[in-house]
C-alpha positions in Angstrom: -5.2 3.9 7.0 -0.9 3.6 8.3 -2.0 3.4 11.5 -5.1 0.6 11.0 -3.0 -1.5 8.9 -0.2 -1.5 11.6 -2.5 -1.8 14.6 -3.9 -5.3 12.5 -0.9 -6.6 11.7 0.2 -6.6 15.2 -2.8 -7.6 16.4 -2.0 -10.8 14.3 1.2 -10.9 16.1 -0.5 -11.1 18.4 -2.6 -13.6 18.1 0.3 -16.0 16.5 2.2 -15.8 19.7 -0.2 -17.6 21.4 0.3 -21.3 21.7 -3.8 -22.3 22.0 -5.6 -20.0 19.0 -9.2 -20.3 19.4 -11.4 -20.5 16.4 -7.8 -20.6 13.9 -10.0 -21.4 11.4 -12.0 -18.0 11.8 -8.8 -16.2 11.8 -7.4 -17.3 9.1 -10.2 -16.4 7.1 -10.6 -13.0 8.6 -7.0 -12.4 8.0 -7.4 -13.5 4.2 -10.3 -11.3 3.5 -8.3 -8.1 5.3 -5.8 -9.5 2.8 -7.9 -8.7 -0.5 -9.6 -5.8 0.9 -5.2 -4.4 1.0 -4.8 -5.9 -2.3 -7.8 -3.9 -3.7 -6.1 -0.7 -2.2 -2.6 -2.0 -3.0 -3.8 -1.8 -6.7 -5.9 1.2 -7.0 -2.3 3.3 -5.1 -0.8 1.1 -8.2 -3.1 2.8 -11.1 -3.0 6.3 -9.3 1.0 6.6 -8.3 1.4 4.9 -12.3 -1.0 8.1 -13.4 0.1 10.9 -11.2 4.3 10.2 -12.1 3.3 10.1 -16.2 1.9 13.7 -15.7 4.8 14.9 -14.0 7.2 13.5 -16.7 4.6 14.8 -18.9 4.6 18.6 -17.3 7.9 18.4 -17.0 9.2 17.7 -20.8 6.1 19.5 -21.5 7.7 22.3 -19.7 11.1 21.8 -20.9 9.9 21.6 -25.1 8.3 24.9 -24.6 10.0 26.3 -22.2 6.8 27.2 -20.2 6.8 28.5 -16.3 3.2 26.9 -16.5 3.9 23.7 -17.2 7.0 23.5 -14.8 5.1 25.4 -12.2 2.6 22.3 -13.1 5.7 19.7 -12.4 6.3 21.0 -9.2 2.9 20.3 -8.1 2.6 17.2 -9.7 5.8 16.5 -7.6 4.9 17.3 -4.4 1.8 15.0 -4.5 3.5 11.8 -6.0 6.5 11.9 -3.2 3.5 11.0 -0.7 2.1 8.6 -2.9 5.4 6.8 -3.7 5.6 7.0 0.5 1.9 5.3 1.2 3.0 2.7 -1.7 5.8 1.5 -0.6 4.5 1.1 3.1 1.0 -0.4 2.1 3.1 -3.2 -0.4 5.3 -3.7 2.5 2.6 -4.5 4.8 0.7 -7.1 2.1 3.6 -9.2 2.2 3.8 -8.9 5.3 -0.3 -10.0 5.6 0.6 -13.1 3.3 3.4 -14.1 6.0 0.8 -14.0 8.4 -1.4 -16.2 7.0 0.6 -18.5 6.1 1.5 -18.3 9.6 -1.6 -18.9 10.2 -2.7 -22.1 7.8 0.9 -24.0 9.3 -0.9 -24.3 12.5 -4.5 -25.2 11.5 
């Protein structure tokens, strides 16, 4: 997904670099639709990341409170999933912010 998102952002940057953009209103409408798609994905990944963070902390607290090795193992497994989720969400959030800037630049050109 990161490659697809970066490719799309670079494509819009190339369009913005052009002096005369053909079908600017279509490009702007399409870009707004892409923003909506990525906003939805961003929301879903925020929820998933939050749930994994909560489950990780609960399993760590349970491992400490009950001195249970299985909960400690569960904590490390959840942590192995949580770290990539955090990096992916970070990339997704920054990319959507970049898309907002691109949208306003497109609106200025209209």
